[in-house]
VEXVODREN-165850 format. One line per 4 residues: number of its first residue (from 1); for each residue x, y, z of C-alpha. Coordinates in nm, 2 decimals, padded with zeros to 4 digits. Layout:
// residues N
NUM	X,Y,Z ~ ...
***
This chain:
// residues 735
1	00.56,01.25,-02.41 ~ 00.93,01.25,-02.44 ~ 01.16,01.01,-02.61 ~ 01.47,00.84,-02.47
5	01.81,00.94,-02.59 ~ 02.01,00.75,-02.86 ~ 02.11,00.40,-02.76 ~ 02.42,00.37,-02.55
9	02.63,00.06,-02.48 ~ 02.40,-00.07,-02.20 ~ 02.09,-00.02,-02.41 ~ 02.25,-00.21,-02.70
13	02.35,-00.50,-02.47 ~ 02.00,-00.52,-02.32 ~ 01.83,-00.52,-02.66 ~ 02.06,-00.79,-02.78
17	01.99,-01.00,-02.47 ~ 01.62,-00.97,-02.51 ~ 01.63,-01.01,-02.89 ~ 01.57,-01.32,-03.11
21	01.94,-01.43,-03.09 ~ 01.99,-01.35,-02.72 ~ 02.02,-01.58,-02.42 ~ 01.65,-01.58,-02.34
25	01.56,-01.70,-02.69 ~ 01.82,-01.98,-02.65 ~ 01.69,-02.08,-02.31 ~ 01.31,-02.08,-02.40
29	01.17,-02.27,-02.70 ~ 00.91,-02.06,-02.87 ~ 01.05,-01.73,-02.73 ~ 00.91,-01.43,-02.91
33	01.06,-01.09,-02.92 ~ 00.82,-00.81,-02.80 ~ 00.87,-00.46,-02.94 ~ 00.73,-00.31,-02.62
37	00.97,-00.50,-02.40 ~ 01.27,-00.39,-02.62 ~ 01.15,-00.03,-02.61 ~ 01.11,-00.04,-02.23
41	01.45,-00.20,-02.18 ~ 01.61,00.06,-02.41 ~ 01.46,00.35,-02.21 ~ 01.55,00.20,-01.88
45	01.91,00.14,-01.99 ~ 01.92,00.50,-02.11 ~ 01.81,00.63,-01.77 ~ 02.07,00.41,-01.59
49	02.35,00.53,-01.82 ~ 02.25,00.90,-01.79 ~ 02.15,00.87,-01.42 ~ 01.82,01.04,-01.52
53	01.46,00.99,-01.43 ~ 01.22,00.78,-01.64 ~ 00.84,00.73,-01.60 ~ 00.72,00.44,-01.81
57	00.38,00.28,-01.86 ~ 00.39,-00.08,-01.99 ~ 00.06,-00.25,-02.05 ~ -00.02,-00.60,-01.94
61	00.18,-00.86,-02.14 ~ 00.47,-00.62,-02.23 ~ 00.72,-00.82,-02.02 ~ 00.82,-00.53,-01.80
65	00.99,-00.74,-01.53 ~ 01.26,-00.88,-01.77 ~ 01.28,-00.54,-01.94 ~ 01.41,-00.37,-01.62
69	01.60,-00.67,-01.47 ~ 01.81,-00.71,-01.78 ~ 01.97,-00.36,-01.80 ~ 01.98,-00.35,-01.42
73	02.20,-00.66,-01.40 ~ 02.40,-00.58,-01.71 ~ 02.48,-00.23,-01.57 ~ 02.72,-00.38,-01.31
77	02.62,-00.12,-01.06 ~ 02.42,-00.15,-00.74 ~ 02.05,-00.15,-00.80 ~ 01.75,-00.13,-00.56
81	01.42,-00.26,-00.69 ~ 01.12,-00.16,-00.50 ~ 00.77,-00.32,-00.54 ~ 00.43,-00.22,-00.41
85	00.34,-00.57,-00.28 ~ 00.51,-00.85,-00.09 ~ 00.37,-01.09,-00.34 ~ 00.56,-00.93,-00.63
89	00.86,-00.89,-00.41 ~ 00.87,-01.26,-00.34 ~ 00.81,-01.35,-00.71 ~ 01.09,-01.12,-00.82
93	01.34,-01.26,-00.57 ~ 01.24,-01.63,-00.59 ~ 01.16,-01.67,-00.96 ~ 01.23,-01.38,-01.20
97	01.56,-01.25,-01.07 ~ 01.73,-01.60,-01.05 ~ 01.61,-01.68,-01.40 ~ 01.75,-01.35,-01.55
101	02.08,-01.40,-01.36 ~ 02.12,-01.75,-01.51 ~ 02.02,-01.65,-01.86 ~ 02.26,-01.35,-01.87
105	02.54,-01.54,-01.70 ~ 02.63,-01.25,-01.47 ~ 02.76,-01.27,-01.12 ~ 02.54,-01.07,-00.89
109	02.47,-01.11,-00.52 ~ 02.10,-01.05,-00.46 ~ 01.92,-00.98,-00.14 ~ 01.55,-00.96,-00.03
113	01.47,-00.72,00.25 ~ 01.12,-00.66,00.40 ~ 00.99,-00.46,00.69 ~ 01.05,-00.57,01.05
117	00.70,-00.72,01.09 ~ 00.77,-00.98,00.83 ~ 01.05,-01.15,01.03 ~ 01.02,-01.36,01.34
121	01.15,-01.21,01.66 ~ 01.30,-01.49,01.87 ~ 01.28,-01.28,02.19 ~ 00.91,-01.19,02.16
125	00.81,-01.53,02.04 ~ 00.98,-01.70,02.33 ~ 00.85,-01.45,02.58 ~ 00.49,-01.48,02.46
129	00.50,-01.85,02.46 ~ 00.62,-01.85,02.82 ~ 00.36,-01.58,02.91 ~ 00.08,-01.81,02.80
133	-00.19,-01.54,02.77 ~ -00.38,-01.57,02.45 ~ -00.71,-01.41,02.32 ~ -00.80,-01.72,02.12
137	-00.72,-02.09,02.13 ~ -00.60,-02.07,01.77 ~ -00.33,-01.83,01.87 ~ -00.14,-02.07,02.08
141	-00.16,-02.34,01.81 ~ -00.03,-02.09,01.55 ~ 00.24,-01.97,01.78 ~ 00.37,-02.32,01.84
145	00.38,-02.37,01.47 ~ 00.58,-02.05,01.43 ~ 00.82,-02.16,01.70 ~ 00.88,-02.49,01.51
149	00.93,-02.29,01.18 ~ 01.18,-02.05,01.36 ~ 01.40,-02.35,01.45 ~ 01.45,-02.46,01.09
153	01.42,-02.15,00.87 ~ 01.72,-01.95,00.76 ~ 01.53,-01.63,00.67 ~ 01.27,-01.61,00.94
157	01.03,-01.47,00.68 ~ 00.67,-01.52,00.78 ~ 00.58,-01.58,00.41 ~ 00.76,-01.92,00.43
161	00.59,-02.05,00.74 ~ 00.38,-02.36,00.67 ~ 00.03,-02.40,00.81 ~ 00.02,-02.04,00.94
165	-00.16,-01.77,00.74 ~ 00.03,-01.45,00.69 ~ -00.27,-01.27,00.83 ~ -00.29,-01.48,01.15
169	-00.32,-01.27,01.47 ~ -00.05,-01.48,01.63 ~ 00.22,-01.30,01.42 ~ 00.18,-01.00,01.64
173	00.31,-01.21,01.92 ~ 00.60,-01.35,01.72 ~ 00.74,-01.03,01.57 ~ 00.88,-00.70,01.70
177	00.81,-00.33,01.63 ~ 01.05,-00.04,01.62 ~ 00.91,00.06,01.96 ~ 00.96,-00.27,02.15
181	01.27,-00.40,01.99 ~ 01.56,-00.43,02.23 ~ 01.83,-00.38,01.96 ~ 02.19,-00.47,02.06
185	02.08,-00.53,02.42 ~ 01.87,-00.83,02.30 ~ 02.01,-01.17,02.39 ~ 01.92,-01.29,02.04
189	02.08,-01.00,01.86 ~ 02.35,-01.22,01.70 ~ 02.09,-01.46,01.57 ~ 01.83,-01.19,01.47
193	01.66,-01.26,01.14 ~ 01.61,-00.88,01.07 ~ 01.97,-00.80,01.14 ~ 02.09,-01.09,00.91
197	01.86,-00.97,00.63 ~ 01.98,-00.61,00.68 ~ 02.35,-00.72,00.66 ~ 02.28,-00.93,00.35
201	02.13,-00.62,00.18 ~ 02.44,-00.41,00.26 ~ 02.66,-00.66,00.08 ~ 02.43,-00.72,-00.22
205	02.45,-00.59,-00.58 ~ 02.07,-00.61,-00.63 ~ 01.83,-00.55,-00.33 ~ 01.46,-00.62,-00.37
209	01.26,-00.41,-00.12 ~ 00.90,-00.27,-00.11 ~ 00.78,00.09,-00.12 ~ 00.72,00.10,00.25
213	01.08,00.00,00.33 ~ 01.22,00.24,00.07 ~ 01.02,00.53,00.23 ~ 01.15,00.42,00.57
217	01.50,00.46,00.44 ~ 01.43,00.81,00.31 ~ 01.29,00.91,00.65 ~ 01.60,00.79,00.84
221	01.83,00.97,00.60 ~ 01.63,01.29,00.66 ~ 01.67,01.25,01.03 ~ 02.05,01.18,00.99
225	02.01,00.87,01.21 ~ 02.12,00.58,00.98 ~ 02.04,00.42,00.65 ~ 01.83,00.11,00.61
229	01.95,00.05,00.25 ~ 02.29,00.09,00.09 ~ 02.34,00.37,-00.15 ~ 02.26,00.26,-00.51
233	02.34,00.36,-00.86 ~ 01.98,00.30,-00.98 ~ 01.64,00.29,-00.82 ~ 01.37,00.10,-01.00
237	01.01,00.12,-00.88 ~ 00.77,-00.15,-01.01 ~ 00.40,-00.10,-00.94 ~ 00.51,00.27,-00.92
241	00.15,00.39,-00.93 ~ 00.13,00.29,-00.56 ~ 00.43,00.50,-00.45 ~ 00.27,00.84,-00.39
245	00.00,00.69,-00.17 ~ 00.25,00.48,00.02 ~ 00.48,00.77,00.07 ~ 00.19,01.00,00.18
249	00.09,00.74,00.45 ~ 00.44,00.67,00.56 ~ 00.56,01.03,00.59 ~ 00.26,01.11,00.80
253	00.21,00.99,01.15 ~ -00.07,00.80,01.31 ~ -00.16,00.68,01.66 ~ -00.42,00.41,01.69
257	-00.60,00.30,02.00 ~ -00.48,-00.05,01.93 ~ -00.12,00.08,01.96 ~ -00.20,00.23,02.30
261	-00.35,-00.09,02.42 ~ -00.05,-00.28,02.32 ~ 00.17,-00.03,02.50 ~ -00.04,-00.07,02.82
265	00.00,-00.44,02.81 ~ 00.38,-00.41,02.75 ~ 00.41,-00.18,03.05 ~ 00.23,-00.44,03.27
269	00.45,-00.72,03.14 ~ 00.78,-00.53,03.17 ~ 00.69,-00.39,03.51 ~ 00.60,-00.72,03.66
273	00.91,-00.89,03.51 ~ 01.18,-00.62,03.59 ~ 01.06,-00.39,03.87 ~ 00.76,-00.55,04.05
277	00.80,-00.34,04.36 ~ 00.85,00.00,04.18 ~ 00.48,00.06,04.12 ~ 00.14,-00.10,04.11
281	00.18,-00.19,03.74 ~ -00.16,-00.36,03.72 ~ -00.33,-00.04,03.82 ~ -00.10,00.17,03.59
285	-00.19,-00.05,03.30 ~ -00.56,-00.07,03.39 ~ -00.59,00.31,03.41 ~ -00.45,00.36,03.07
289	-00.67,00.09,02.92 ~ -00.97,00.26,03.09 ~ -00.88,00.60,02.93 ~ -00.85,00.43,02.59
293	-01.20,00.27,02.64 ~ -01.34,00.62,02.72 ~ -01.17,00.76,02.41 ~ -01.34,00.49,02.20
297	-01.67,00.56,02.37 ~ -01.66,00.93,02.30 ~ -01.56,00.88,01.94 ~ -01.91,00.77,01.84
301	-02.01,00.62,01.50 ~ -01.76,00.54,01.23 ~ -01.65,00.85,01.05 ~ -01.36,01.07,00.93
305	-01.33,01.40,01.11 ~ -01.12,01.70,01.00 ~ -00.99,01.96,01.25 ~ -01.30,02.17,01.22
309	-01.53,01.88,01.30 ~ -01.30,01.77,01.58 ~ -01.32,02.11,01.74 ~ -01.69,02.06,01.77
313	-01.64,01.73,01.96 ~ -01.50,01.85,02.29 ~ -01.57,01.53,02.48 ~ -01.36,01.34,02.22
317	-01.07,01.59,02.25 ~ -01.09,01.58,02.63 ~ -01.06,01.20,02.61 ~ -00.75,01.23,02.39
321	-00.60,01.48,02.63 ~ -00.67,01.24,02.92 ~ -00.48,00.96,02.74 ~ -00.19,01.20,02.71
325	-00.21,01.29,03.08 ~ -00.21,00.92,03.18 ~ 00.07,00.84,02.94 ~ 00.27,01.13,03.09
329	00.23,00.99,03.44 ~ 00.30,00.64,03.32 ~ 00.62,00.76,03.15 ~ 00.74,00.93,03.46
333	00.69,00.61,03.66 ~ 00.87,00.41,03.40 ~ 01.16,00.66,03.38 ~ 01.20,00.63,03.76
337	01.25,00.26,03.73 ~ 01.44,00.27,03.40 ~ 01.77,00.14,03.55 ~ 01.59,-00.17,03.67
341	01.56,-00.33,03.33 ~ 01.59,-00.27,02.95 ~ 01.23,-00.33,02.87 ~ 01.11,-00.08,03.13
345	01.36,00.17,02.99 ~ 01.23,00.10,02.64 ~ 00.87,00.16,02.76 ~ 00.97,00.49,02.91
349	01.10,00.61,02.57 ~ 00.78,00.49,02.41 ~ 00.57,00.68,02.65 ~ 00.76,01.00,02.58
353	00.72,00.96,02.20 ~ 00.35,00.88,02.23 ~ 00.28,01.18,02.44 ~ 00.48,01.40,02.20
357	00.28,01.28,01.90 ~ -00.06,01.32,02.07 ~ 00.03,01.67,02.20 ~ 00.13,01.78,01.85
361	-00.19,01.64,01.71 ~ -00.39,01.83,01.96 ~ -00.19,02.15,01.90 ~ -00.27,02.12,01.53
365	-00.64,02.05,01.58 ~ -00.69,02.33,01.83 ~ -00.46,02.57,01.63 ~ -00.25,02.65,01.93
369	00.12,02.71,01.96 ~ 00.32,02.38,01.99 ~ 00.46,02.29,02.33 ~ 00.19,02.44,02.54
373	00.18,02.12,02.75 ~ 00.49,01.94,02.87 ~ 00.65,01.61,02.95 ~ 01.00,01.57,03.10
377	01.13,01.22,03.13 ~ 01.46,01.16,03.29 ~ 01.59,00.88,03.07 ~ 01.94,00.76,03.04
381	02.04,00.82,02.67 ~ 02.23,00.49,02.68 ~ 01.91,00.29,02.69 ~ 01.84,00.39,02.34
385	02.08,00.14,02.21 ~ 02.03,00.02,01.85 ~ 01.72,-00.14,01.69 ~ 01.72,-00.47,01.52
389	01.84,-00.31,01.20 ~ 02.16,-00.20,01.37 ~ 02.05,00.17,01.37 ~ 02.04,00.39,01.68
393	01.69,00.42,01.82 ~ 01.53,00.76,01.85 ~ 01.57,00.89,02.21 ~ 01.28,01.03,02.39
397	01.23,01.40,02.33 ~ 01.21,01.60,02.65 ~ 00.98,01.89,02.59 ~ 00.95,02.18,02.83
401	00.79,02.50,02.73 ~ 00.78,02.65,02.38 ~ 00.83,02.48,02.05 ~ 01.01,02.15,02.05
405	01.38,02.16,01.98 ~ 01.38,01.89,01.72 ~ 01.18,01.81,01.41 ~ 00.88,01.58,01.42
409	01.03,01.22,01.45 ~ 00.78,01.09,01.19 ~ 00.78,01.35,00.91 ~ 01.00,01.65,00.99
413	00.72,01.87,00.86 ~ 00.49,02.12,01.02 ~ 00.16,01.98,01.16 ~ -00.15,02.17,01.09
417	-00.53,02.14,01.09 ~ -00.75,02.18,00.79 ~ -00.85,02.54,00.85 ~ -00.80,02.80,00.58
421	-00.58,03.01,00.81 ~ -00.35,02.71,00.87 ~ -00.34,02.64,00.50 ~ -00.23,02.99,00.43
425	00.05,02.98,00.69 ~ 00.24,02.68,00.57 ~ 00.35,02.56,00.23 ~ 00.54,02.28,00.06
429	00.60,01.93,00.21 ~ 00.58,02.07,00.56 ~ 00.20,02.11,00.52 ~ 00.02,01.83,00.70
433	-00.34,01.77,00.78 ~ -00.45,01.66,01.13 ~ -00.77,01.44,01.13 ~ -00.92,01.14,01.30
437	-01.05,00.82,01.17 ~ -01.32,00.64,01.37 ~ -01.40,00.28,01.29 ~ -01.57,-00.01,01.46
441	-01.23,-00.13,01.58 ~ -01.10,00.19,01.73 ~ -00.98,00.55,01.68 ~ -00.67,00.66,01.48
445	-00.53,01.01,01.50 ~ -00.36,01.10,01.17 ~ -00.13,01.37,01.05 ~ -00.10,01.34,00.68
449	00.12,01.54,00.44 ~ -00.05,01.71,00.15 ~ 00.24,01.64,-00.08 ~ 00.55,01.42,-00.09
453	00.69,01.58,-00.41 ~ 00.95,01.79,-00.22 ~ 01.08,01.48,-00.03 ~ 01.15,01.30,-00.36
457	01.30,01.61,-00.52 ~ 01.53,01.66,-00.22 ~ 01.66,01.31,-00.22 ~ 01.70,01.30,-00.60
461	01.92,01.62,-00.58 ~ 02.15,01.47,-00.31 ~ 02.31,01.22,-00.54 ~ 02.31,01.16,-00.92
465	02.15,00.82,-00.99 ~ 01.88,00.67,-01.20 ~ 01.52,00.69,-01.09 ~ 01.29,00.46,-01.29
469	00.92,00.43,-01.23 ~ 00.73,00.15,-01.41 ~ 00.37,00.04,-01.40 ~ 00.08,-00.07,-01.62
473	-00.12,00.23,-01.50 ~ 00.06,00.57,-01.48 ~ -00.08,00.77,-01.77 ~ -00.41,00.96,-01.76
477	-00.55,01.05,-02.10 ~ -00.21,00.99,-02.26 ~ -00.01,01.22,-02.02 ~ 00.20,01.15,-01.71
481	00.15,01.49,-01.55 ~ -00.05,01.37,-01.25 ~ 00.21,01.11,-01.14 ~ 00.51,01.33,-01.22
485	00.37,01.61,-01.01 ~ 00.29,01.37,-00.72 ~ 00.65,01.26,-00.69 ~ 00.83,01.58,-00.79
489	00.97,01.44,-01.12 ~ 00.82,01.69,-01.37 ~ 01.14,01.68,-01.58 ~ 01.15,01.30,-01.62
493	01.16,01.12,-01.96 ~ 00.82,00.96,-02.02 ~ 00.71,00.69,-02.24 ~ 00.42,00.44,-02.28
497	00.40,00.10,-02.45 ~ 00.05,-00.05,-02.50 ~ -00.03,-00.41,-02.42 ~ 00.01,-00.65,-02.71
501	-00.32,-00.81,-02.62 ~ -00.62,-00.77,-02.86 ~ -00.86,-00.61,-02.62 ~ -01.11,-00.51,-02.89
505	-01.15,-00.87,-03.02 ~ -01.14,-01.05,-02.68 ~ -01.30,-00.80,-02.44 ~ -01.63,-00.61,-02.42
509	-01.70,-00.31,-02.20 ~ -02.07,-00.29,-02.10 ~ -02.21,00.04,-01.95 ~ -02.57,-00.04,-01.86
513	-02.84,00.20,-01.97 ~ -03.10,00.32,-01.72 ~ -02.91,00.21,-01.41 ~ -02.94,00.55,-01.26
517	-02.71,00.77,-01.04 ~ -02.49,00.59,-00.79 ~ -02.61,00.83,-00.52 ~ -02.96,00.67,-00.52
521	-03.06,00.48,-00.21 ~ -03.15,00.18,-00.42 ~ -02.84,00.18,-00.63 ~ -02.71,-00.15,-00.48
525	-03.03,-00.33,-00.57 ~ -03.02,-00.19,-00.92 ~ -02.66,-00.31,-00.96 ~ -02.76,-00.65,-00.83
529	-03.05,-00.68,-01.08 ~ -02.83,-00.57,-01.36 ~ -02.54,-00.82,-01.30 ~ -02.73,-01.12,-01.18
533	-02.82,-01.25,-01.53 ~ -02.46,-01.21,-01.63 ~ -02.33,-01.39,-01.32 ~ -02.58,-01.68,-01.37
537	-02.49,-01.71,-01.75 ~ -02.12,-01.71,-01.68 ~ -02.15,-01.96,-01.40 ~ -01.99,-01.71,-01.16
541	-01.62,-01.68,-01.25 ~ -01.65,-01.32,-01.16 ~ -01.50,-01.04,-00.95 ~ -01.75,-00.78,-00.82
545	-01.53,-00.48,-00.73 ~ -01.69,-00.22,-00.51 ~ -01.57,00.13,-00.42 ~ -01.69,00.11,-00.05
549	-01.72,-00.16,00.21 ~ -02.08,-00.06,00.25 ~ -02.15,-00.16,-00.11 ~ -01.96,-00.49,-00.05
553	-02.19,-00.57,00.24 ~ -02.51,-00.47,00.05 ~ -02.42,-00.67,-00.27 ~ -02.30,-00.97,-00.07
557	-02.63,-00.97,00.12 ~ -02.85,-00.95,-00.18 ~ -02.65,-01.19,-00.39 ~ -02.64,-01.44,-00.11
561	-03.02,-01.43,-00.08 ~ -03.05,-01.47,-00.46 ~ -02.82,-01.77,-00.47 ~ -03.01,-01.94,-00.19
565	-03.35,-01.86,-00.35 ~ -03.25,-02.00,-00.69 ~ -03.05,-02.29,-00.55 ~ -02.76,-02.16,-00.76
569	-02.43,-02.35,-00.77 ~ -02.24,-02.02,-00.74 ~ -02.00,-02.00,-00.45 ~ -02.00,-01.65,-00.30
573	-01.68,-01.52,-00.15 ~ -01.68,-01.19,00.04 ~ -01.40,-00.97,00.15 ~ -01.35,-00.98,00.53
577	-01.48,-01.34,00.57 ~ -01.13,-01.48,00.53 ~ -00.78,-01.36,00.46 ~ -00.72,-01.22,00.11
581	-00.49,-01.50,00.01 ~ -00.73,-01.77,00.12 ~ -01.02,-01.60,-00.07 ~ -00.81,-01.60,-00.39
585	-00.71,-01.96,-00.34 ~ -01.08,-02.06,-00.30 ~ -01.17,-01.85,-00.60 ~ -00.93,-02.03,-00.82
589	-01.05,-02.37,-00.70 ~ -01.43,-02.33,-00.70 ~ -01.63,-02.43,-01.01 ~ -01.86,-02.12,-01.00
593	-01.70,-01.85,-00.78 ~ -01.81,-01.49,-00.74 ~ -01.58,-01.27,-00.52 ~ -01.72,-00.95,-00.39
597	-01.44,-00.71,-00.26 ~ -01.32,-00.36,-00.24 ~ -00.98,-00.18,-00.26 ~ -00.75,-00.47,-00.20
601	-00.89,-00.67,-00.50 ~ -00.87,-00.39,-00.75 ~ -00.50,-00.45,-00.82 ~ -00.22,-00.70,-00.77
605	-00.45,-01.00,-00.85 ~ -00.38,-01.22,-01.15 ~ -00.63,-01.49,-01.24 ~ -00.59,-01.60,-01.59
609	-00.82,-01.79,-01.83 ~ -01.19,-01.87,-01.81 ~ -01.19,-01.88,-01.43 ~ -01.21,-01.49,-01.42
613	-01.40,-01.38,-01.73 ~ -01.64,-01.13,-01.58 ~ -01.54,-00.82,-01.39 ~ -01.80,-00.58,-01.24
617	-01.72,-00.24,-01.11 ~ -02.00,-00.08,-00.92 ~ -01.92,00.29,-00.99 ~ -01.65,00.53,-01.09
621	-01.38,00.52,-00.82 ~ -01.37,00.88,-00.71 ~ -01.23,00.94,-00.36 ~ -01.50,00.96,-00.09
625	-01.61,01.32,-00.02 ~ -01.55,01.27,00.36 ~ -01.17,01.24,00.31 ~ -01.02,01.52,00.51
629	-00.69,01.50,00.32 ~ -00.86,01.53,-00.02 ~ -01.06,01.82,00.10 ~ -00.75,02.00,00.21
633	-00.58,01.93,-00.12 ~ -00.88,02.06,-00.31 ~ -00.87,02.38,-00.10 ~ -00.50,02.42,-00.17
637	-00.55,02.37,-00.54 ~ -00.82,02.63,-00.55 ~ -00.59,02.88,-00.37 ~ -00.34,02.81,-00.65
641	-00.60,02.88,-00.91 ~ -00.61,02.52,-01.03 ~ -00.92,02.32,-01.11 ~ -00.90,02.04,-00.84
645	-01.14,01.81,-01.02 ~ -00.92,01.80,-01.33 ~ -00.59,01.80,-01.15 ~ -00.66,01.58,-00.86
649	-00.99,01.39,-00.86 ~ -01.02,01.29,-01.22 ~ -00.66,01.16,-01.26 ~ -00.69,00.96,-00.94
653	-01.02,00.80,-01.05 ~ -00.88,00.72,-01.40 ~ -00.58,00.54,-01.25 ~ -00.80,00.34,-01.01
657	-01.05,00.25,-01.28 ~ -00.76,00.13,-01.50 ~ -00.64,-00.09,-01.22 ~ -00.98,-00.25,-01.17
661	-01.03,-00.30,-01.54 ~ -00.68,-00.46,-01.55 ~ -00.81,-00.77,-01.37 ~ -00.97,-00.86,-01.70
665	-00.76,-01.00,-01.99 ~ -00.44,-01.13,-01.83 ~ -00.31,-01.33,-02.13 ~ -00.33,-01.33,-02.51
669	-00.60,-01.60,-02.50 ~ -00.82,-01.45,-02.23 ~ -01.16,-01.33,-02.31 ~ -01.40,-01.15,-02.08
673	-01.67,-00.89,-02.01 ~ -01.61,-00.57,-01.81 ~ -01.92,-00.41,-01.66 ~ -01.91,-00.06,-01.52
677	-02.24,00.01,-01.35 ~ -02.21,00.39,-01.37 ~ -02.39,00.57,-01.65 ~ -02.16,00.87,-01.59
681	-01.90,00.69,-01.79 ~ -02.12,00.73,-02.09 ~ -02.33,01.04,-02.01 ~ -02.09,01.29,-01.85
685	-01.84,01.49,-02.04 ~ -01.55,01.36,-01.82 ~ -01.65,01.01,-01.92 ~ -01.46,01.04,-02.25
689	-01.14,01.12,-02.06 ~ -01.19,00.83,-01.83 ~ -01.25,00.60,-02.13 ~ -00.93,00.71,-02.29
693	-00.74,00.57,-01.99 ~ -00.90,00.22,-02.04 ~ -00.78,-00.05,-02.27 ~ -00.95,-00.03,-02.61
697	-01.23,-00.28,-02.54 ~ -01.52,-00.31,-02.77 ~ -01.82,-00.13,-02.62 ~ -02.19,-00.17,-02.57
701	-02.47,-00.03,-02.37 ~ -02.71,-00.32,-02.46 ~ -02.78,-00.58,-02.19 ~ -02.88,-00.83,-02.46
705	-02.54,-00.79,-02.64 ~ -02.36,-00.82,-02.31 ~ -02.54,-01.14,-02.23 ~ -02.48,-01.28,-02.58
709	-02.11,-01.21,-02.53 ~ -02.10,-01.40,-02.21 ~ -02.27,-01.70,-02.38 ~ -02.00,-01.68,-02.65
713	-01.71,-01.70,-02.40 ~ -01.69,-02.08,-02.42 ~ -01.66,-02.05,-02.80 ~ -01.32,-02.05,-02.95
717	-01.41,-01.79,-03.21 ~ -01.33,-01.44,-03.08 ~ -01.58,-01.16,-03.09 ~ -01.60,-01.00,-03.43
721	-01.64,-00.63,-03.40 ~ -01.49,-00.31,-03.51 ~ -01.22,-00.21,-03.26 ~ -01.30,00.11,-03.06
725	-01.04,00.37,-03.02 ~ -00.97,00.49,-02.67 ~ -01.13,00.83,-02.76 ~ -01.46,00.68,-02.87
729	-01.76,00.71,-02.64 ~ -01.97,00.40,-02.56 ~ -02.23,00.32,-02.83 ~ -02.52,00.08,-02.84
733	-02.32,-00.17,-03.03 ~ -01.99,-00.35,-02.98 ~ -01.77,-00.10,-03.16
***
């Protein structure tokens, strides 16, 4: 772990501002200086002044938000702050940033910028209201509410719409995508919410974005098309642990059957509206939807298939190829009528791009030379126009024979299957894995990069500026090697500040004895039997965090039956039964809630006090063995002579476990029990390394002691125990 350089002018100013005589102390009665916050602010100021890279872990309660906002605002330069979630993005812009600006007395223009799908599109909202075709009665009610909101809002941000959930399906009808946006040809362009937000960001000194939007900006810069974001002097990534995964997903490409269905419906709508006599658009749309249904039929049961497995599923590959054939014919019909209307021209471009993506995916899976099939659409380049951000839209890519003349519009990298031969042929960020994900909702064809480190290295080298990565969970066993390698910042300054909370006194980690291996067929029932006495004694007030949706379903079913049989007052909340925000709201309001959920509840959830005082984790969060990307990364690591378990699987599991455990103890007065129902944490050699990544809770393997601790939670006296160091294995007593 490296140390920041000696304090510069900016560091001194930041420390003074956050110190006992600074503006925050004057503005808040009872303000307390936190050493971790001062240390983090000093390190960030040093990175901004030196235009260097910093990777910093700051435990819960450190005050990291003010620690990076203070030097960012005092620096006087342009700063981009990127978050992992929209919730934190809104909190930063609406609450934290204005407070720091006021306290410091600085003049700074601030802007909030989200992805296109977060803003109302007046054109699509009006068109779909007039169209009047809705899958559910609730959609028309929600769409009318959105319409009323659009007439009064200044931002058009869906987060501010009253009485309409952010997860409501109607938002699809009220927003645009990159594919169907009309850009400058839109009649509403001058009043477009996305364009206004983009223009505000270009003028601002501090721009608050999210990781997805930041990655979109990098991709556009790589293509040389345009920039979403202005050039900044400092980049600060909060919730930085999410960045590698977000970048991996973003710099890959994916085509879902849902996207194809939406395209088919847009073709029908555009054809009937702009060129009714040019083709039988109803038949054109119906044939494409039929091909999509056949693809879903041949896909079979939910699974993840790598290239090798896909080559054994010829009917599925034939169905994918048939979709490409019909899209090709549809594209030619659209191109022939492109001069009849802007939406038809736009659909012609979309058809060309969809065919190109599908063909490249098939080329990778079948290990054939690219460009062995062809599409040639005669499209007027002028129809490309600009999208709602004011950037030129990508034109259709005419492909004849041989390799395509341009890089992949999604990643710019080489697309490959998972075979050993392909792995040997390609290296670096160009290496991508072709695979398919089959779910109950449809099929998605993926092309995922094995690494994004080169992308970040390249952009860092293009311009000297500060790169700051901050999170409560970045280190694994005291080192930052895993994260630094993932983002190509191996030379970054690294530092960690522990949480000021007394985890040993206020928290207990319970690893049950005799619960058995998670691979057992009855593991869900054993978990249920283990945690039920704790749930009952704690009157709910618990999160049950699962590593798979299957476990969510199994535990929800058994807990529901138990609650009914015992006439328990516990309110059971299950992921998938309502939007995430609604479930959390109901959890905070219920007298005895138990929420059973998977990935989306492991992080970014903050419930303080007695209401969340029991967190259960079903098993160690190792990535599923059927993940084609993980398998390809494991194979690549082995070829490099590296142990993939220690370099890939262990660090990823440690960071995920730390995130789940982080739902417990959110303030200095919180007390709670963390239960990890996986004996490997105590019995396996790698359990010690995972334990070192967790907060220093007291520990026990005794069910009686765990139950006694739960009964003590309503007492004001904290648990008296000997604090355990992070290197200590679990014992049979608290400590």
